[in-house]
N, C-alpha and C positions, 0 to 999 in steps of 0.2 A: 665512771666511767669510771685500758684494760687491755721478740724477734724469734723467728722460727727456731733457730739453733739454740737459743737460751731456753725456749719452752721445752724442746726435746731434752736438753740437759737437766732441767728441773724435774720433768717426768721421770727421767732415769733415777736421779737421786731419790725421788719420793718412792718409786717402786722398789728399788733396792733396799732403801731404809726400812720401809714398812714390812717388806717380806721378812727381813732379819728381825725386826722387833716383834712380829707376830709369831715367828717360830720360837722365840725365846720367852716372850711374856704375852701369849695370846689373850690371857685373862685380864691384862692391863690395857689393852687397846679398845678405845670406844670409836664407834663409827656413827655418825649422824648425818641426816640428810633432810633437805626441805624443798618445797616447790612454791613458786609465787607467780602471781599475775599482777600487773600494775597498768593503770590507764595510760601511762606515758613512761618512756625510758629517760628518766631524769638523772643526769650525770653532772655533777659539780655545777648545778644551776642551768644546765643546757638540756634541751630536748633533743636527744640524739635520733629519735625515731620519727620526727616530724609530725608528731600528734598520734602516732600509731601505738596500740597497746603493746606491752612486752611481757613475755613469758620467760621465767628463769628457774633455775634449780642448782642445788649445790650438794656435794658429798664431802665430808671431812673425816679423817681419821686422826685421833689424838691419843697421846699417852703422857700423863703428867701435864706439863705446860707446853710440850711440843705438839705441833699439828701440822697436817699437809691435806691439800684437797684440790678440788676443781669446781670452778663456777661457770655456768653457761647461761646465755641469754639469747633471745631472738635477735638481738643486735640491733645496730642502727642501720638507717636506709642507705648509708654510703658503703659501709664495710661488710655488712651481712652477719651472719651467725657469729657469736663471740664465744670464745673459750678462754678462761683465766686459770692459770695454775699458781698456786700459793704454798708457801711453807712459812712457818713462824714459831715463835715461843712467847708465851705470856704468863702472867701470874698476878697475884694480889696479896696485900698485907693490910689487914684492917680496912681502912677507907681508901687506900692507895692501890691503884692498879696499873699495869703496863703491858705492852705488846709490841714486839718487833717482827716484821714480816717482809717477805719478797714476793712480789706479784709479777707475773708475766702476761700480757694481754695479747691474744691472737684472734684473727678473724678468718672466716672461710672465704670472704669475697675478695676482689681485687683491691689493692691498697693504693688509693689515689695519692696517699701522702709521700711515700718514699718509692713507689713503683716496683716493689719486690714481690708483690703478690702474695696473698694467704697470710699475711702477718702485718700487724700495725707498727712492729718494730719498737715497742715500748716495754720496759720493765722499770719497776719502782721498788725502792726501799721504803718502808713505812714504819715510822716509830710513833707510838701513841702512848699517852699517859692520862690517868684519870684520878681525880680526888673528890670523893663524895659525888655530887652532882655534876661537877665540871670536868671537862675533857679538852685534850688538844692532841692533834695529829699532824705530822708532817710528812709529805710525800716527795721523795727525792728520786729523780730519774737515774738509773744505773745503766741505761742503754745509750747508744750514740745519738739516737733520735727520738725526741729532741732533747738536747744536752742543756739547753738553756731555760727549761720549764720546771717549776716546782709548785707545790700546792700545800696550803695550810688551812686547817680547820680549827675553830674554837667553838666549843659547845657547852650547853647547860641543860640538864633535864631535871624535872620534879614531877613525880608520879607518872601521869600519862602524857604530860607535855614536855616538849624539848625545842630548843632553838639552837641553830647552827649558823655561824658565819664562815664561809668559805672564800679563801683569797688565792686566786690563780695569778702566779708571777711569771712573766715571760720577758727576758732581757731584750728580746728582739722586737716583738709587736706590742709590747705593753701587758697589761693584765686586767683583771676585772674582780670584782667582789660581789658575792651574792648571799642572801639570807634565806634560810629555810626554817619555817615554823611547822612542827609536826604534832599531831595528837593520836595516840594509840587507843583506839576504842577498846580493844582486847588484845590478846596475844596474837591475833591473826590479822585484824582489820586496823589499817592506819590511814591517815590523811595528812598530806603535806602541802603547804603553800611555799613557793619558791619564787624569788624575784632577784634580778641583777640590779644592784643598787649603785654601783660605780663601775665605770668602764674606761679603760685607758688603751683599749686595742685600736689598731689602725682601721679595722673593718667594723661596720656596724653590727651589733649583736641584738638578738631578740631579747628585749627587756620586758616583755609582757609578764603579767602575773601568771604563774603556772600552778595548776591545781592537779595533785596526783592522789589517786586512791589505789591502795595496794592491799593484797589479800595473800597471806602465806600460811602454809601448813607444814608441820613436820612429817617426814616419812618414816614409818617403822622399818628398822633394818633387822 
């Protein structure tokens, strides 16, 4: 898991920037898209769809290390259809890689969290780094709601196998830690086991073992 004004602003920036880039360097712009289906909407160790399958898709335009795009999903049962806008920049040098991005998460349904409707009210700055098979990502909220929440992942992958520890940190309600183990059968089919292994939240969480099967395909543009 993903404020209306910020989403509009991001969309305007992406549209203006991409039009200008394509006019000047159309041959340098790459567009990629994909579609996926998963047995569960797994987001940071949580099942947002209450066991229902999720269908998602994305389209990204990139030039050099800069990129911008939109990701959409059938969403969770509380907020409805999800649309995420993102812009970022990344690169690599030998075994080291990095990525900096901003994501804004919006929903089509009523928002029970902040009562504003049609928006989840959350934008995040994400900083990621990788070295060989190891990786780390830090998610920092840049919106007003929630301003006391952050998220950190540490991961390692080798061949088709990977493991990720995710730590959600909430200054008000506590936090939790989950562990994901994944196996990529091929470029399209993947399996994930996810479990919350430590919980400090005030409310009880679903700490059952979650099993997710996902299938994704690129879309020719």
